[in-house]
One Martini backbone bead per residue (centre of mass of N, CA, C, O) as a GRO file, in nm:
protein
   83
    1UNK     BB    1  -2.964   1.070  -1.141
    2UNK     BB    2  -2.793   0.764  -1.143
    3UNK     BB    3  -2.652   0.601  -0.846
    4UNK     BB    4  -2.384   0.431  -0.716
    5UNK     BB    5  -2.343   0.331  -0.377
    6UNK     BB    6  -2.051   0.284  -0.180
    7UNK     BB    7  -1.955   0.085   0.111
    8UNK     BB    8  -1.686   0.082   0.358
    9UNK     BB    9  -1.647  -0.068   0.632
   10UNK     BB   10  -1.769   0.132   0.879
   11UNK     BB   11  -1.969   0.262   0.688
   12UNK     BB   12  -2.127   0.006   0.628
   13UNK     BB   13  -2.196  -0.068   0.922
   14UNK     BB   14  -2.365   0.191   0.985
   15UNK     BB   15  -2.570   0.161   0.740
   16UNK     BB   16  -2.609  -0.173   0.648
   17UNK     BB   17  -2.483  -0.144   0.353
   18UNK     BB   18  -2.281  -0.179   0.060
   19UNK     BB   19  -2.527  -0.078  -0.130
   20UNK     BB   20  -2.677   0.172  -0.357
   21UNK     BB   21  -2.952   0.303  -0.547
   22UNK     BB   22  -3.001   0.641  -0.685
   23UNK     BB   23  -3.187   0.925  -0.719
   24UNK     BB   24  -3.035   1.244  -0.820
   25UNK     BB   25  -2.953   1.616  -0.796
   26UNK     BB   26  -2.672   1.618  -0.728
   27UNK     BB   27  -2.373   1.812  -0.791
   28UNK     BB   28  -2.221   1.702  -0.537
   29UNK     BB   29  -2.094   1.531  -0.284
   30UNK     BB   30  -2.208   1.712  -0.064
   31UNK     BB   31  -2.500   1.692  -0.158
   32UNK     BB   32  -2.519   1.387  -0.123
   33UNK     BB   33  -2.458   1.375   0.180
   34UNK     BB   34  -2.699   1.546   0.266
   35UNK     BB   35  -2.912   1.357   0.150
   36UNK     BB   36  -2.830   1.101   0.307
   37UNK     BB   37  -2.844   1.221   0.599
   38UNK     BB   38  -3.165   1.279   0.572
   39UNK     BB   39  -3.284   0.986   0.563
   40UNK     BB   40  -3.116   0.883   0.832
   41UNK     BB   41  -2.942   0.793   1.110
   42UNK     BB   42  -2.724   0.616   0.982
   43UNK     BB   43  -2.619   0.823   0.778
   44UNK     BB   44  -2.564   1.053   0.974
   45UNK     BB   45  -2.348   0.900   1.136
   46UNK     BB   46  -2.149   0.830   0.903
   47UNK     BB   47  -2.145   1.166   0.822
   48UNK     BB   48  -2.050   1.337   1.084
   49UNK     BB   49  -1.727   1.289   0.989
   50UNK     BB   50  -1.554   1.380   0.704
   51UNK     BB   51  -1.251   1.340   0.801
   52UNK     BB   52  -1.311   1.003   0.808
   53UNK     BB   53  -1.359   1.037   0.488
   54UNK     BB   54  -1.357   0.896   0.171
   55UNK     BB   55  -1.365   0.961  -0.193
   56UNK     BB   56  -1.510   0.818  -0.497
   57UNK     BB   57  -1.530   0.887  -0.849
   58UNK     BB   58  -1.521   0.653  -1.060
   59UNK     BB   59  -1.245   0.547  -0.907
   60UNK     BB   60  -1.168   0.845  -0.814
   61UNK     BB   61  -1.008   1.033  -0.619
   62UNK     BB   62  -1.176   1.270  -0.410
   63UNK     BB   63  -1.376   1.534  -0.323
   64UNK     BB   64  -1.658   1.698  -0.193
   65UNK     BB   65  -1.653   1.910  -0.451
   66UNK     BB   66  -1.720   1.714  -0.655
   67UNK     BB   67  -1.858   1.648  -0.939
   68UNK     BB   68  -2.151   1.448  -1.079
   69UNK     BB   69  -2.144   1.480  -1.365
   70UNK     BB   70  -2.168   1.163  -1.521
   71UNK     BB   71  -2.186   0.984  -1.293
   72UNK     BB   72  -2.212   0.637  -1.146
   73UNK     BB   73  -2.001   0.641  -0.892
   74UNK     BB   74  -1.988   0.622  -0.525
   75UNK     BB   75  -1.732   0.612  -0.271
   76UNK     BB   76  -1.707   0.511   0.075
   77UNK     BB   77  -1.418   0.559   0.302
   78UNK     BB   78  -1.166   0.508   0.486
   79UNK     BB   79  -0.872   0.565   0.556
   80UNK     BB   80  -0.569   0.453   0.461
   81UNK     BB   81  -0.337   0.214   0.571
   82UNK     BB   82  -0.017   0.126   0.642
   83UNK     BB   83   0.240  -0.164   0.703
   0.00000   0.00000   0.00000
């Protein structure tokens, strides 16, 4: 499947791009993260501590076990703080 991957805040800074499109066979967000981490050092560093990252699948807040079947977009971002 073809997915648009969006990166925000420090995740974007570590990876070096705000978005990318890729073909993947990942079944879950965890599978996608493993695939991305294996690509290069920048991705591996950005995903080294998943407790510090939130994910949305098609703009719905999800967890890393979320299925990707039928998804078009996955976004990774740090936890939001209020104030």
